[in-house]
N, C-alpha and C positions, 0 to 999 in steps of 0.2 A: 474912847480915849480911853486907855488904860491906867488904873487906879493903882500908883506909886505907894506899896507899902513898904518895901525896902529898899533904901537910899546906899548900902553901904557898897555895891556894885557899880561898875561902870557899864553902864547902858550904851549899846552903839547906835549911833545914826544912820539914815541912809545916807548909803556913799561909802561910808567907814568901812575898811577891812579887817576881817576875823580871820588869820591865817589868810590864807587863798581869795576867801569866799568874799564878793559885795554885797553887803546889808541891803536890801530892799527897801526892806521898813520892818517894822515890829510886831509881831503878832500877838503876843502875849507874855503877863508874868506873874508868876506865882509864889508860891512859898519855898520851892526848892529851885523852880531856875526861871532863867528869862528866852524866850521863843524867838528866831527872828525869819524870816523868807530872806534866805540869799541865792545869790546866783555866781556860778563860776562856768566860762568859757560858753556863756548862752543858755546855760544849763542851771534850773533851779533847783536850791535845797533848802532843807531846815538846818539850820546850827540851833541848838540849846545848850544855853550857857548855865554851866551849871555856879548855884551861890556859893561863895568862899564858905561862910559860917557854916551853912547848913551841909556844905561836902565837909567839911573838918570835922564837924558834930558829927555824922553821919555816915563818914566814909564807905563803913563796909555794906551800908544800904544800898546805896548810889550806884552801885557797882553793880548791882543785878542788873538794870537796865540795860545797860550797854553789854555784859554777861548773853542775858537772856536773847536780844534781838539780833547778838552774834553768830547765835544756832539755831535759829528759827527761819523760815523761807516760806512766806503766803502772800498769793498776789495781792491781800488785804491788809496787808501789815507793811508799814515801811521798814524799809533793809535800814540798816545801821553802817554807814559809810567807813567812818575813823571816826577815833578820840583826836582834839587837836590840843595841846596843852602850853599856855603861853604865860611865862612867867607863874605866878601862881593861881590862873585863871585855866578853869577845864569845861572843855566843849565835846558835843556831841556833832557829827556831821550826819543828818538823817535823810534819808529818799523823802523829795516831797510827793505828797498825795492830793490830787486836786479835789476839791471839795468845799462843801460849807459846812460848817458844824449845825448838829440839828438843836444844839442851844439857839443858834442865831436864826435858825429857819422859822422855830416854835415863838420865839421870844422879839423877836426884834421882826422878822418878815412875816410872822402871822401865817405862816404855812397849815394847813388845815393838808391832813393824812385820810387816804382812803383805807380801808378796812383792808382792798386785792393790795397799797400799799405797804401799809403794814407787815402783809402779810408774807410781799416780796422782802421786804428788811431784816425780818423777822428770820426769815431762812438762812438769811446770808449771817446774819449775826453767830445763829447756832453754829452756822459751818466752820465761822473762826472759832467758838469757841471748842468746838469738837476737835478742831486742831492743835491748838493751846493746850488742849488739856490731854490728848494724847503724846504730847511730844513735855509733857510733865509739868507746863507751862499753868498756873491759872492770873488773869489779870489783873480783879480786884478795884478795877474803876472804872466798868463799862457804864458811862452816863453821858446822857449830854453833848456834853462838853468835847468830851473824845472820841466820839464818831462823827466820822466827814459822810456827806451825801453827796454823789456826784452823778447826775441823769441818773438810772438806776444803780449806782456801785454803793458800796456801802466799804467804809476803811474806818477800820480800830487805831488809835493810835496812844500817844502816852501810854508807855509801856513802867515810869519809874514809881509806881505799886507792886507790878506784877513781881511773881515770887516764885522760884522751884516748890513745886506742890510735895508736902510732906508736913508732918505736923502739925502744926498750927495752920499751915496754907492749904484750902481744902478746895474742890471746885466750887462747892456749894453756894461762897459768895457772888460766883459769877452768875448763879442762878439766880440768886436775888436781886441783882442788879439789872438783869434780863428782864424782869419782872417790872419792876420800877420804871426804865424804858419804855416798856408795851406800853406803861399809863400814860407818859408823857403824849407818848403818838395819840393816842386814843383821845385822852384828852382836848387836842386840841379840834375836836368835832363837836365839843360840847361847848351847847350853850345854855342859859337860866340866869333868871331874875331872882331864882329864891339862893338869897343869904344864909340858909342855914346851912348848918356844917355837921354834912353827913358823912360816913362812907362811899369809899370810890364804887364799892359795889352796888350803892344803892343809888349814887348819881348818875351814874352811867351805864346807859343800855346795850346791856352785856348779855350774849346768850347762856344760859346755864354751865353751858360746859365754858367758855372763856371765863366765868367769875371761879369754875374750879379751877382751873388749870394756873389762872394768876392767883388765884390765893394758895398755890401749892407752891409758887415760886418762890410766895415772900413771907411763906410761913413756914419757921427756924426749926416746928416742930415735925414738919411732915414735908420735908424738903423731898426731890428728884433724887435718885441714887446715880445718873450719871446721864450724859446728852441725848444719852440715843432715846431714852423715857420724855426728855424734854421735848424732841425733835417729832416723835408719833401725836405727841396729845398736843402740841404746836396744829401741827397738822389739822386733825380732827376739830381744835377749836375756830381755826381762822381760814381753812381752805374754803369750804363750799359758800363761806360767808363772802369770800373775795372774788368770786367769779362770776 
């Protein structure tokens, strides 16, 4: 069930048309948009409906998603197909990536991830970040709702907050999000009846180099300089334990 916070925009029901695309189901609704799984000629796509009020208020910002996705190409990032304008409504048609969000896997399906799985997932996210940063893009929202998992494949979606690197938009925010994402995965194997609130590094059973790696990702005073350093330390902290 989707919690409806905003009511001013039309919500399309299954079977209704958005341009040439037939709605299969509503995926989710957020502050800036409403997402649908749609079909056209037997092929599935994602349609993101931009909310009118937010589009008018933030028109200069919402255009970054279209601009960035149209200029990058990575197998783990959805391609933008086209923009659709209907009356005063705006939509993006995106490639549909198969998979389930890590939010769903962790909090609904209660999935427990092994160190080996975390290592492979982390490597794929590092590869995606490396591609984005080398092409001048910072995602700024690498969270469990925005990462899909299909088999052993990882996909990064929702580029609504993505920006071109420069000025206040720097890659290090992705490093911090990556650290927080890894903690979500590590906590899936955590069990305790102790209700005391203690820091994650005291609560989780981690090796010293894992703690040091995660602390550096999350500490704004000691952040990594680049993704290559992160890849090296991630490998040292998680590779041997995943074998």
